[in-house]
N, C-alpha and C positions, 0 to 999 in steps of 0.2 A: 703705079707702074702695073702692067700686067704679069702673071706668071705663068707660062705652060704648065697646065695638068700635070703632065711628068715632073717637073723640074719642083712642083708644090711639097714635097716628103724631104728634098735635100733642102729645100731653101727654109723648110721652119726647121729643121735637127740648123742647120746654118747658125739661123736665127737663137736658137736655144743654148748652141755651144758658144755664144757672143764672149764669155767670160775664162774663156777655156783655152787661151790662147797660150803658147810657150814663148817666152821670149828671150834675147841674145844679147848676153852678154851686158856690160854700161851701157851700153846705147842704150838696153830697154825695148829695139825695135823687133815688131813681132818673126818669129822664124816658123810657125806654123803653127796649126792646132794641136793638142795635145788629143793623139787617137785613141790614149785610155779611155778618154772619159768620152768615144762619140759613142758605145754601145752602153753607157748607164744611160748616157743622157736622153738616147733615142729609146729606153725603156720606158722612164720618165716621161715622155712628154707623148708615147704611144705609136712612135715611129718604126717600121719594120728599117731595119740595119738590113738592106741587102747591099750587093755587089753595086747593083745600076745606082743605088744610093749614093754608096761612097765613095763612085764614079764622078757623080753630080757634086756630089758636095769636096771635092780634092779642085775641081773646075772654079767652085766658089773662091775655096781657098786661096787658091794658086792665083787669080785674077785680084783678090784684099792682096798679095803681097804683093806684085807684080806695082799693083797704084801706088801702095807703102814707097817703094824703091823709086819710083817716079819721085815723089814728092821729098822725099830724103835729099835725091840729088838735085832737084833744083834749090834749096839750101844750102848744099857747098858751091 
């Protein structure tokens, strides 16, 4: 899968944050990324955490949450 160059830092940061999802209650469903982990993770992997990168990261986060919601709906 190709990634546009302007999206690459956000994709790299998203992958690096793969273990930083917050979970909701008893279901354990993902509720969003732990935003407190973004800046330290970005610094560790050498990505500048700009407002633009954050917006792109949120698009990825929201897409995953939408996919998760669809999958949960199919199971019920």
